[in-house]
KEZA-15815 format. One record per residue (C-alpha): x, y, z. Coordinates in steps of 0.5 Angstrom, whole numbers, plus 500, padded with zeros to 3 digits. Example, Ala and Ser with C-alpha at 12.3 -4.5 7.8 and 13.67 -1.06 7.14 Angstrom:
! residues 2
+-----+-----+-----+
|   u |   v |   w |
+-----+-----+-----+
| 525 | 491 | 516 |
| 527 | 498 | 514 |
+-----+-----+-----+
This chain:
! residues 262
+-----+-----+-----+
|   u |   v |   w |
+-----+-----+-----+
| 802 | 508 | 173 |
| 805 | 513 | 169 |
| 801 | 519 | 172 |
| 803 | 517 | 179 |
| 810 | 519 | 177 |
| 808 | 526 | 176 |
| 811 | 531 | 181 |
| 804 | 534 | 183 |
| 800 | 527 | 184 |
| 804 | 523 | 189 |
| 802 | 527 | 195 |
| 794 | 528 | 193 |
| 794 | 520 | 192 |
| 797 | 519 | 198 |
| 792 | 524 | 202 |
| 786 | 520 | 198 |
| 789 | 513 | 201 |
| 789 | 516 | 208 |
| 782 | 520 | 207 |
| 779 | 513 | 205 |
| 782 | 510 | 211 |
| 779 | 515 | 216 |
| 773 | 514 | 212 |
| 773 | 507 | 213 |
| 774 | 507 | 220 |
| 769 | 512 | 221 |
| 764 | 508 | 218 |
| 766 | 502 | 222 |
| 766 | 506 | 228 |
| 758 | 508 | 227 |
| 756 | 502 | 225 |
| 753 | 496 | 229 |
| 760 | 493 | 229 |
| 763 | 499 | 232 |
| 765 | 496 | 239 |
| 769 | 491 | 235 |
| 774 | 496 | 233 |
| 775 | 498 | 240 |
| 778 | 491 | 242 |
| 772 | 488 | 244 |
| 770 | 480 | 243 |
| 769 | 479 | 236 |
| 766 | 473 | 236 |
| 761 | 474 | 242 |
| 755 | 476 | 238 |
| 752 | 477 | 231 |
| 754 | 473 | 225 |
| 761 | 472 | 227 |
| 759 | 468 | 233 |
| 755 | 464 | 228 |
| 760 | 463 | 224 |
| 765 | 461 | 229 |
| 760 | 456 | 232 |
| 759 | 453 | 225 |
| 766 | 452 | 223 |
| 771 | 451 | 229 |
| 777 | 453 | 225 |
| 774 | 460 | 224 |
| 774 | 461 | 232 |
| 781 | 464 | 232 |
| 782 | 466 | 225 |
| 776 | 470 | 224 |
| 777 | 475 | 230 |
| 784 | 475 | 228 |
| 783 | 477 | 221 |
| 778 | 483 | 223 |
| 784 | 485 | 228 |
| 789 | 485 | 222 |
| 784 | 489 | 218 |
| 782 | 494 | 223 |
| 790 | 495 | 225 |
| 792 | 496 | 217 |
| 786 | 501 | 217 |
| 789 | 505 | 223 |
| 796 | 505 | 221 |
| 794 | 508 | 214 |
| 790 | 513 | 217 |
| 795 | 515 | 223 |
| 802 | 513 | 221 |
| 802 | 514 | 213 |
| 801 | 522 | 214 |
| 807 | 522 | 219 |
| 812 | 519 | 214 |
| 810 | 523 | 208 |
| 816 | 527 | 208 |
| 820 | 521 | 207 |
| 816 | 518 | 202 |
| 816 | 524 | 198 |
| 824 | 525 | 199 |
| 825 | 518 | 196 |
| 820 | 519 | 191 |
| 824 | 524 | 188 |
| 831 | 521 | 189 |
| 828 | 515 | 185 |
| 824 | 519 | 180 |
| 829 | 517 | 174 |
| 829 | 509 | 175 |
| 824 | 505 | 171 |
| 823 | 501 | 178 |
| 821 | 507 | 182 |
| 814 | 505 | 183 |
| 816 | 498 | 186 |
| 822 | 501 | 190 |
| 817 | 506 | 193 |
| 812 | 500 | 195 |
| 818 | 496 | 198 |
| 819 | 502 | 203 |
| 812 | 503 | 204 |
| 811 | 495 | 206 |
| 817 | 495 | 210 |
| 814 | 501 | 214 |
| 808 | 497 | 215 |
| 811 | 491 | 217 |
| 814 | 494 | 223 |
| 807 | 497 | 225 |
| 804 | 490 | 224 |
| 809 | 486 | 228 |
| 808 | 492 | 234 |
| 800 | 491 | 233 |
| 801 | 483 | 234 |
| 805 | 484 | 240 |
| 800 | 490 | 243 |
| 794 | 485 | 241 |
| 797 | 480 | 245 |
| 799 | 484 | 251 |
| 792 | 487 | 251 |
| 789 | 480 | 251 |
| 793 | 478 | 256 |
| 791 | 484 | 261 |
| 784 | 482 | 259 |
| 785 | 475 | 261 |
| 788 | 477 | 268 |
| 782 | 482 | 269 |
| 777 | 476 | 268 |
| 780 | 472 | 273 |
| 781 | 477 | 278 |
| 774 | 480 | 280 |
| 778 | 486 | 284 |
| 782 | 488 | 278 |
| 775 | 490 | 275 |
| 773 | 495 | 280 |
| 780 | 498 | 280 |
| 781 | 498 | 272 |
| 783 | 505 | 273 |
| 789 | 504 | 275 |
| 791 | 500 | 269 |
| 789 | 507 | 265 |
| 793 | 511 | 270 |
| 799 | 507 | 269 |
| 799 | 507 | 261 |
| 798 | 514 | 262 |
| 804 | 515 | 266 |
| 808 | 511 | 262 |
| 807 | 515 | 256 |
| 808 | 521 | 260 |
| 815 | 519 | 262 |
| 817 | 516 | 256 |
| 816 | 523 | 253 |
| 822 | 525 | 257 |
| 827 | 520 | 255 |
| 833 | 520 | 251 |
| 830 | 514 | 247 |
| 824 | 518 | 245 |
| 828 | 524 | 242 |
| 833 | 520 | 239 |
| 828 | 516 | 235 |
| 824 | 523 | 234 |
| 830 | 526 | 231 |
| 831 | 520 | 226 |
| 824 | 521 | 224 |
| 824 | 529 | 223 |
| 830 | 528 | 218 |
| 828 | 524 | 212 |
| 833 | 526 | 207 |
| 839 | 525 | 212 |
| 835 | 518 | 214 |
| 835 | 516 | 206 |
| 842 | 519 | 205 |
| 845 | 514 | 211 |
| 841 | 508 | 209 |
| 840 | 508 | 201 |
| 846 | 507 | 196 |
| 842 | 504 | 190 |
| 847 | 498 | 190 |
| 842 | 493 | 191 |
| 836 | 497 | 190 |
| 830 | 492 | 192 |
| 833 | 490 | 199 |
| 835 | 497 | 201 |
| 828 | 500 | 199 |
| 825 | 494 | 204 |
| 831 | 496 | 209 |
| 830 | 503 | 209 |
| 822 | 502 | 210 |
| 823 | 497 | 216 |
| 828 | 502 | 219 |
| 824 | 508 | 219 |
| 818 | 504 | 221 |
| 823 | 502 | 227 |
| 824 | 509 | 229 |
| 817 | 511 | 228 |
| 815 | 505 | 233 |
| 821 | 507 | 238 |
| 818 | 515 | 237 |
| 810 | 513 | 238 |
| 809 | 506 | 241 |
| 807 | 509 | 248 |
| 802 | 514 | 245 |
| 799 | 508 | 241 |
| 798 | 504 | 247 |
| 794 | 510 | 250 |
| 789 | 508 | 244 |
| 788 | 501 | 248 |
| 788 | 503 | 255 |
| 784 | 510 | 254 |
| 782 | 511 | 248 |
| 778 | 504 | 247 |
| 780 | 505 | 239 |
| 775 | 510 | 238 |
| 776 | 514 | 232 |
| 776 | 521 | 236 |
| 782 | 518 | 239 |
| 785 | 516 | 233 |
| 785 | 523 | 230 |
| 787 | 526 | 236 |
| 793 | 522 | 237 |
| 795 | 522 | 229 |
| 795 | 529 | 229 |
| 800 | 529 | 235 |
| 804 | 524 | 232 |
| 804 | 528 | 225 |
| 806 | 535 | 229 |
| 812 | 532 | 233 |
| 815 | 529 | 226 |
| 813 | 534 | 221 |
| 812 | 541 | 224 |
| 818 | 545 | 225 |
| 816 | 546 | 232 |
| 814 | 539 | 233 |
| 820 | 537 | 237 |
| 818 | 542 | 243 |
| 811 | 539 | 244 |
| 814 | 532 | 247 |
| 815 | 535 | 254 |
| 809 | 539 | 255 |
| 805 | 533 | 252 |
| 809 | 528 | 257 |
| 807 | 533 | 263 |
| 800 | 533 | 261 |
| 800 | 526 | 261 |
| 803 | 525 | 268 |
| 798 | 530 | 270 |
| 792 | 526 | 267 |
| 795 | 520 | 271 |
| 795 | 524 | 277 |
| 788 | 526 | 277 |
| 786 | 519 | 275 |
| 789 | 516 | 282 |
| 787 | 522 | 286 |
| 780 | 521 | 284 |
| 780 | 514 | 285 |
| 785 | 512 | 290 |
+-----+-----+-----+
């Protein structure tokens, strides 16, 4: 544990964690159960089907547990790199404290908690959309409209004031910590700092994450592309200027889909 407090080790260790998450996602995507990563039905074939049939109580639990595992890996791979500046600034701020590791862990857990809540909401929405499509055969032949609508929503959101307010909070980690951290009730403030930062991160990126469900189908290639875009927006000096061109590109893509299928 002492080694983690050395200034030169934190970023490499976090990078190793992120790399491990990407490697796990790639392995999962390339394996025989890769399609389950793409939000398919976890219990329709293979051992999972047999388990759910043999143990009725496992029917909702097993798919749910696998969805959670997949979402945690996605958060670690895609979102932790975007929050590295805040974690590094907080680590430096608390370097002299005996409980610095516990406080940093609370920041990370608070951040992940927000994305887990968002993941639950999106998975429920995704399941609801699939249920509606299953009951309306006509929608199956016009599935492109759902993808175009999500692309258009993501494109329009890139021009919104809320997007920029959340993005500016994510791009100013030191100022964000100064506003949220007092060090009086350190444990609670650490958790709240991570949760609050996660909320602004979701506010900044939620429509881009939706693209993974509507267009990317959970593929590792799409995760890499979206993760790179979000990291660029938040961490690079010129990242803020990327939002509007990206929005315009998404709107053009949505328009092209409509023109092709309408």
